[in-house]
Each structure stands twice: as C-alpha cells, then as structure tokens.
C-alpha positions in Angstrom: -38.0 -11.5 -53.5 -40.5 -14.3 -53.5 -37.8 -16.9 -53.1 -34.5 -17.0 -51.3 -32.8 -20.3 -52.0 -31.2 -21.9 -55.0 -31.0 -25.7 -55.2 -28.3 -26.7 -57.6 -27.6 -30.2 -59.0 -24.0 -30.2 -59.9 -22.0 -32.0 -62.6 -24.1 -30.9 -65.5 -22.4 -30.0 -68.8 -23.5 -26.8 -70.4 -23.7 -26.0 -74.1 -25.0 -23.3 -76.4 -24.9 -19.5 -76.5 -25.4 -16.9 -73.8 -25.6 -13.1 -74.0 -24.3 -11.1 -71.1 -26.7 -8.6 -69.5 -26.0 -4.8 -69.6 -23.4 -3.7 -67.1 -24.8 -3.1 -63.6 -22.2 -0.5 -62.6 -22.6 1.5 -65.7 -26.4 1.4 -65.6 -26.4 2.8 -62.0 -24.2 5.8 -63.2 -26.0 6.7 -66.4 -29.5 6.3 -64.8 -28.4 8.8 -62.1 -27.3 11.3 -64.9 -30.9 11.6 -66.1 -31.6 14.0 -63.2 -29.3 16.6 -64.9 -31.9 17.7 -67.5 -35.7 18.0 -67.8 -35.4 16.6 -71.4 -36.0 13.0 -72.2 -33.1 10.5 -71.9 -33.5 7.0 -73.4 -31.3 4.2 -72.1 -31.0 0.8 -73.7 -29.6 -2.5 -72.5 -30.4 -1.8 -68.8 -30.1 -5.0 -66.8 -33.4 -6.0 -65.1 -31.9 -6.6 -61.7 -32.8 -5.6 -58.1 -30.3 -2.8 -57.6 -31.3 -1.1 -60.9 -35.0 -1.5 -60.2 -34.5 0.1 -56.8 -32.7 3.1 -58.3 -35.4 3.6 -61.0 -38.1 3.4 -58.2 -36.2 6.0 -56.3 -36.2 8.3 -59.3 -40.0 7.8 -59.7 -40.5 8.7 -56.1 -38.5 11.9 -56.6 -40.8 12.9 -59.5 -39.0 11.6 -62.6 -41.4 10.4 -65.3 -40.2 6.9 -66.2 -41.5 4.9 -69.2 -40.5 1.3 -69.7 -40.1 0.9 -73.5 -39.1 -2.9 -73.3 -37.7 -5.3 -70.8 -34.3 -3.6 -70.9 -35.0 -0.1 -72.2 -36.4 3.0 -70.4 -37.0 6.7 -71.1 -36.6 9.2 -68.3 -37.9 12.8 -68.0 -36.8 14.6 -64.9 -39.0 17.7 -65.5 -39.8 18.3 -61.9 -37.9 16.9 -59.0 -39.4 17.0 -55.5 -36.5 18.1 -53.4 -38.5 17.8 -50.2 -38.7 14.0 -50.8 -34.9 13.9 -50.4 -35.2 14.7 -46.7 -38.0 12.3 -46.0 -37.5 9.2 -43.9 -38.7 7.1 -46.8 -35.9 8.4 -49.0 -33.3 7.8 -46.3 -34.5 4.3 -45.8 -34.7 3.4 -49.5 -31.4 5.0 -50.6 -29.6 3.7 -47.5 -30.2 0.2 -48.8 -28.6 1.0 -52.2 -25.0 1.9 -52.8 -25.9 3.4 -56.2 -28.1 6.1 -54.7 -25.0 8.1 -53.8 -24.6 8.8 -57.5 -27.6 11.2 -57.4 -25.6 13.8 -55.4 -23.5 15.1 -58.3 -26.5 15.6 -60.7 -28.6 17.2 -58.0 -25.8 19.7 -57.0 -25.3 20.6 -60.7 -29.0 21.3 -61.3 -30.4 22.3 -57.9 -27.3 23.3 -55.9 -28.4 21.0 -53.1 -28.2 17.2 -52.3 -28.5 14.7 -49.5 -26.5 11.5 -49.1 -27.6 8.9 -46.5 -24.9 6.6 -45.3 -24.9 4.0 -48.1 -25.8 0.3 -48.0 -24.9 -2.5 -50.4 -22.5 -5.4 -50.0 -20.8 -6.7 -46.8 -17.4 -6.5 -48.4 -15.7 -4.1 -46.1 -15.8 -0.3 -45.6 -16.8 1.8 -48.6 -16.0 5.4 -47.6 -17.6 8.5 -49.0 -14.5 10.7 -48.4 -13.5 10.7 -52.1 -17.0 12.1 -53.1 -17.2 14.7 -50.3 -13.6 15.9 -50.8 -14.2 16.3 -54.5 -17.4 18.2 -54.0 -15.8 20.6 -51.4 -13.1 21.5 -54.0 -16.0 22.5 -56.4 -17.2 25.0 -53.7 -19.8 22.7 -52.0 -20.4 23.0 -48.3 -21.0 19.7 -46.5 -22.6 19.0 -43.2 -23.0 15.5 -41.5 -25.8 14.8 -39.1 -24.5 12.1 -36.8 -28.0 11.3 -35.5 -29.7 10.9 -38.8 -26.5 9.6 -40.6 -27.1 12.0 -43.5 -24.7 14.4 -45.4 -26.3 17.7 -46.5 -24.5 19.2 -49.5 -25.1 22.8 -50.6 -23.4 25.3 -52.9 -24.0 28.9 -53.9 -22.5 28.1 -57.2 -20.2 25.3 -58.4 -16.6 26.5 -59.3 -14.1 24.6 -61.4 -11.0 23.4 -59.7 -8.0 21.1 -59.9 -8.8 17.9 -58.0 -6.2 15.3 -57.3 -8.1 12.3 -56.1 -6.6 10.2 -53.3 -7.9 7.0 -54.9 -9.3 6.4 -58.4 -12.8 5.6 -57.1 -15.3 4.9 -59.9 -18.4 6.2 -58.2 -16.3 9.1 -56.7 -15.1 10.1 -60.1 -18.5 9.7 -61.7 -20.2 11.8 -59.0 -17.6 14.6 -59.2 -17.7 14.6 -63.1 -21.6 14.9 -63.0 -21.3 18.1 -60.9 -18.2 19.5 -62.5 -19.7 19.6 -66.0 -21.9 22.5 -64.7 -19.2 24.2 -62.6 -18.1 27.7 -63.6 -14.7 27.6 -65.5 -12.4 24.6 -65.9 -12.1 21.5 -63.7 -9.2 19.0 -64.0 -9.5 15.7 -62.2 -6.2 13.8 -61.9 -6.0 10.1 -60.8 -9.5 9.8 -62.1 -11.0 6.3 -62.5 -10.9 5.3 -66.2 -13.1 2.1 -66.2 -15.2 1.6 -69.4 -18.3 2.4 -67.2 -16.9 5.8 -66.5 -15.9 6.4 -70.2 -19.5 5.5 -71.1 -20.9 8.0 -68.6 -18.6 10.7 -70.0 -19.7 9.9 -73.6 -23.3 10.2 -72.5 -22.7 13.5 -70.8 -20.9 14.9 -73.9 -23.8 13.9 -76.1 -26.1 15.8 -73.6 -23.9 18.9 -74.2 -21.1 18.6 -71.6 -17.5 19.3 -72.6 -15.3 16.5 -71.2 -11.9 15.7 -72.7 -9.3 13.0 -71.8 -12.0 10.3 -71.6 -10.3 6.9 -71.0 -7.3 8.5 -69.3 -6.7 9.3 -65.6 -6.7 13.1 -66.3 -10.1 14.4 -67.2 -10.5 18.1 -68.3 -14.0 19.6 -68.0 -15.1 23.0 -69.3 -18.2 23.9 -67.4 -21.5 24.5 -69.3 -24.8 26.0 -68.1 -27.0 23.2 -66.8 -29.9 24.6 -68.8 -28.1 23.7 -72.0 -28.0 20.0 -71.3 -30.4 18.2 -73.5 -32.1 14.9 -74.7 -30.1 12.0 -76.0 -30.0 8.2 -76.2 -27.5 5.7 -74.7 -26.8 2.0 -74.8 -25.2 0.3 -71.8 -22.1 -2.0 -72.5 -22.2 -5.8 -71.8 -21.4 -6.6 -68.2 -17.7 -7.6 -68.1 -18.3 -9.4 -64.8 -20.8 -11.7 -66.4 -18.5 -12.2 -69.4 -15.6 -13.3 -67.0 -18.0 -15.4 -64.9 -19.2 -17.3 -68.0 -15.6 -17.9 -69.1 -14.9 -19.4 -65.7 -18.1 -21.3 -65.6 -17.4 -23.0 -68.9 -14.0 -24.2 -67.6 -15.2 -25.4 -64.2 -18.0 -27.5 -65.8 -15.9 -28.7 -68.8 -18.5 -27.1 -71.1 -18.4 -25.6 -74.6 -19.9 -22.1 -74.6 -20.2 -19.1 -76.8 -20.6 -15.7 -75.2 -22.4 -13.5 -77.7 -22.0 -9.7 -77.9 -19.4 -9.5 -75.2 -18.1 -6.0 -76.1 -14.7 -7.6 -76.3 -12.7 -4.4 -76.9 -13.9 -3.1 -73.5 -12.8 -6.2 -71.5 -9.2 -5.0 -70.9 -7.1 -7.8 -69.4 -10.0 -10.0 -68.2 -9.6 -12.6 -71.0 -5.8 -12.6 -70.4 -6.3 -13.4 -66.7 -8.4 -16.4 -67.4 -6.0 -17.6 -70.0 -3.3 -17.5 -67.3 -5.4 -20.0 -65.4 -5.1 -22.2 -68.5 -8.5 -21.6 -70.1 -8.5 -21.6 -73.9 -10.8 -19.2 -75.8 -11.2 -17.8 -79.2 -12.5 -14.3 -80.0 -14.7 -14.2 -83.1 -15.7 -10.6 -83.8 -17.7 -9.5 -80.7 -18.2 -13.1 -79.4 -16.0 -15.3 -77.3 -16.0 -19.1 -77.9 -14.8 -21.3 -75.0 -14.1 -24.9 -76.1 -14.8 -27.9 -73.8 -11.7 -28.6 -71.7 -11.1 -31.6 -69.6 -8.3 -29.9 -67.7 -6.7 -26.5 -67.5 -3.2 -25.7 -66.2 -2.2 -22.5 -64.3 0.7 -20.7 -65.9 3.7 -19.6 -63.9 5.7 -16.3 -64.1 8.6 -16.3 -66.6 11.1 -17.1 -63.8 9.1 -20.2 -62.7 7.7 -18.6 -59.6 4.0 -19.1 -58.5 1.4 -16.9 -60.3 -0.1 -14.1 -58.3 -3.4 -12.6 -59.3 -4.4 -9.3 -57.7 -7.1 -6.7 -58.2 -6.2 -3.1 -59.3 -8.0 -0.1 -60.6 -8.6 -0.1 -64.3 -6.9 -1.1 -66.6 -5.9 -3.6 -63.9 -7.9 -6.7 -63.0 -11.3 -5.8 -61.6 -11.9 -6.8 -57.9 -15.4 -8.0 -58.9 -13.8 -11.0 -60.7 -11.3 -12.1 -58.0 -13.8 -14.4 -56.3 -14.8 -16.0 -59.7 -11.1 -16.5 -60.7 -10.4 -18.0 -57.3 -13.2 -20.6 -57.6 -12.0 -21.5 -61.1 -8.5 -22.0 -59.8 -9.7 -24.7 -57.3 -10.2 -27.2 -60.2 -7.1 -26.1 -62.3 -3.7 -27.9 -62.2 -1.2 -25.8 -60.3 -1.0 -23.2 -57.5 -1.9 -19.5 -57.5 -1.8 -16.7 -54.9 -4.8 -14.4 -54.9 -4.3 -10.9 -53.4 -7.5 -9.0 -52.9 -6.1 -5.5 -52.2 -9.1 -3.2 -52.5 -11.7 -4.8 -50.1 -10.9 -6.4 -46.8 -13.8 -8.9 -46.4 -14.2 -10.3 -49.9 -12.2 -13.5 -49.4 -14.1 -14.7 -46.3 -16.4 -16.8 -48.6 -13.5 -19.2 -49.1 -14.5 -21.2 -46.0 -17.5 -22.5 -47.9 -15.2 -23.7 -50.7 -12.9 -25.3 -48.1 -16.0 -27.2 -46.8 -16.6 -28.4 -50.4 -13.1 -29.9 -50.5 -11.1 -27.1 -52.1 -7.4 -26.8 -51.2 -7.2 -23.1 -50.0 -5.0 -21.5 -47.4 -6.5 -18.2 -46.3 -3.4 -16.3 -45.3 -5.2 -13.2 -44.0 -8.3 -11.1 -45.0 -6.6 -10.1 -48.2 -4.6 -13.2 -49.5 -5.4 -16.8 -50.3 -3.3 -19.5 -51.8 -5.2 -22.0 -54.0 -3.8 -25.4 -54.8 -5.8 -26.7 -57.8 -7.3 -30.2 -57.7 -7.0 -30.7 -61.5 -10.6 -32.0 -61.5 -9.3 -35.3 -59.9 -11.4 -34.6 -56.8 -14.7 -32.8 -57.7 -16.0 -30.4 -55.1 -18.5 -31.8 -52.6 -22.1 -30.5 -52.4 -22.7 -28.0 -49.6 -25.3 -25.7 -48.1 -24.2 -22.1 -48.1 -25.3 -18.5 -47.7 -24.4 -15.9 -50.3 -22.5 -13.1 -48.5 -22.4 -10.6 -51.4 -23.2 -10.3 -55.1 -19.9 -11.4 -56.6 -19.2 -14.2 -54.0 -22.8 -15.4 -54.6 -22.1 -16.1 -58.2 -18.7 -17.7 -57.4 -20.5 -20.1 -55.0 -23.1 -20.8 -57.7 -20.3 -21.8 -60.2 -18.7 -24.0 -57.5 -22.1 -25.7 -56.9 -22.6 -26.3 -60.6 -19.3 -28.1 -60.8 -19.8 -30.1 -57.5 -21.2 -33.6 -57.1 -24.7 -33.8 -55.7 -27.2 -31.2 -54.7 -26.1 -27.9 -53.1 -28.1 -25.1 -51.6 -27.4 -21.4 -51.6 -29.5 -19.2 -49.4 -29.8 -15.4 -49.4 -30.0 -15.4 -53.2 -31.4 -11.9 -53.3 -27.8 -10.9 -53.1 -27.3 -12.7 -56.4 -30.5 -11.2 -57.8 -29.2 -7.8 -57.0 -26.5 -8.1 -59.7 -27.6 -10.8 -62.1 -30.7 -10.9 -64.3 -32.7 -14.2 -64.2 -29.4 -16.0 -63.8 -31.1 -19.3 -63.0 -33.3 -19.3 -66.1 -30.5 -18.2 -68.4 -28.1 -21.0 -67.1 -30.9 -23.6 -67.1 -31.4 -22.9 -70.9 -27.7 -24.0 -71.3 -28.3 -27.3 -69.5 -27.7 -26.3 -65.8 -30.0 -27.6 -63.1 -30.8 -24.7 -60.8 -34.1 -24.4 -59.0 -35.6 -21.6 -56.9 -37.2 -22.9 -53.8 
C-alpha cells in the first residue's frame, strides 16, 4: 500500500446513490473453487480489494492462467498446478498472511489428493482454529500431519470416501472447504450443522453448475453424492453484493443524517440485517433491489416487548453476522436509548471501543464479549480522534465514527480497511464525504 493513513473531516452530509461491491467472503471461496477443474471458470463482480488480489496472485504463482476481463471480472484456467510450489517458503509466507488461502485445501485434495495449509493469518480478532477443517477432512479419509517447526499441515489421501460429518461449529470456511473436497469423494457425504450463509449457498450453486451433486443448499444439512473430479467443467458465476457494505452504508446514512440509496443490494439475501438496523431506529424503504435511507435527524433504539433493554448479539446465519456488530455498535452511540451488544463468536472484536470512548461515546465495556452503549441522541457529536485500525470491520466502524465527528480525525493502518473495502474513500467522497489518503 502506498499510503497508510486516512484524514477525515467529519460532519459532512452525504447524498446520492452507492452500489455495494461484490462480497469478499464469497469471492474468496468461489475463487478457490477454480482449482477443481482444468476448464475455464469465469467469475463476475469480484471486489478489487487486497485480500482478493492476494489470493488471485497466489493462484497465478501456483500455475493457474488468470485473465482479467474487466475491473471486477476474471477468468481462471487451472490446467496445470505446480504442487511443488505449495511446499516452498514463498507459498508459506504468502498464504500465511491470508486467511482465505486455507480454502485451497479442499479443491487440492479433491483433484490431487494432497494439500498443505500454513497456519493462517488475517485479522487480530481472536483465535481462528482450523480444527473444523481438519476434523472434516479426516472423516473423508484424509491423513493429516502437523509440522510444529514449520507450522504447516500436510494433508494426504489415498482416495476421498463419503461420510456422515456432524460439525462441532457451523464454520463458513470449514463447511466450504469440506464441501469442495466431498463433491469428489466416493459415495455419499452428509454434513450436518453446516453453515448456510448466502456465500456458502452461492459456492454450492457454482459447484452444482460445474457438475457436482449437492442438495439441501440453504439448510444446515447438506447431502453430497460424489462425482469423478474429471467430470467437473467450465461455468460462469456472479458474486452477490457484499452484505457487510450494505449494512455499513445503512449505518453511515443514519450517523451522518444523510439521504442515501443503496443500489443492487441483493435484498433477498440480506436476512435479518435490515431488521437489526430498524431496531436501532433507522428508517428505510426497499424498492425492488435497492434500499432507500431517508435523512433522519434522530433515531431511537427500540426495546423488547416487555420494556427491557435491547440486546444485539451475533450468531451463525440466519442470525446477525459478527461482521456487522462493530458497525451497529458505532451507530448506537448516536441513537436515543440504550443497547447491550454481545459479541459471542470472537473474543477481541470489541476492543476498538476504547477509541470511541476517547471520542466521547458513552460505552461500558463489560468484558471482551459485551458492551453497553448509551446513545447520545446526536446532542453531543463525537470528538475528532487519531486512531489505528485493528481489523477490517472495526476499521470501517471507526471511519463511520470519524465521518460523524466534529473536526479532522486520522485513521492509521488503513491497509486493514483496504483488505476488505474497494476504493472506499473514492466511493464515499463521491457522495460528499471528505476523506483523504495521506
């Protein structure tokens, strides 16, 4: 990254239309799936962000022929994969920086019966274990070995065999990885307590178009009839709109008192996200595939039916995604009312609240998982602050806070924001924001 600091002049009203980028988490999964076949796979609406560019570069280094058809569309042909590259120091170094690289294991096992997983990198949001992936692979007749010195898992199989897999947690990447290997396992595989996020549904639809046989898509019980890997073939796929951006833009409009239209939001795939922001008092109108947010001077947090304080917590799909808890928390700081946030799935994601407290937000951090927010009802705008972005999602939450604050704020380590959001400064400046890369 050429630059690493945002300077934000707060208090600017936004207006106009914005289109969310393609979903980062879906893109990382479907791009990994191209390794399954030597035939051409074309993927549209790929977000042009750091994490995705890193995964595409990794595929190129492995021998995949990649053609960029436009800013957000690529074709991939994995005719010849260099398996020796996967044990090189360069691969370990590159894939260790990128959480999404773990997704290559399933396709490699299906096609080549061998894969390597370096201990993954990514956000500083708490432990992200690989147990779910490894346990699933072992049930499909994969032998695993962990090298403590090199911090690398070696996975090998004499032949994948279908099995009944009860997952201990509905991990999205875990489910995706196991599905991508199970589609080529001999016999039938049933995965219970599978993740059922729209991203995973999209991956399953892509695999079925390639020739896989997956049923139960969208439920937590997936049934997979194994096919010969050689029968998987060419297809085209379009990535959904990023639901995290959609939720972020809803919150941003409310915080800055702006009127915004979010175009092509893939509304039917948003689950309870719009409902959660409506519970914070934000008005919105769905018009076809667009969401219109009117300018609101104030917004009031709803209570539970018995009058008790609202609790918002993250939960596997179709619950509220953990990636939007930090956004909702920031939005609540300027609402009228009180809300308890319970971040169950990651233990370090609420530590960014100290920066909001420095800006004047009324937050009590109860423990690493829970925070009570007492809304200021926009009577006391947040103060400007200099901050460091700790992870992708908190980075955008802090950007929204700075956009609503008085004066000029600075956010350092913005490569964390660039990892997940495509040209976010340019796109928001086009709506009237004042964000400068220094």
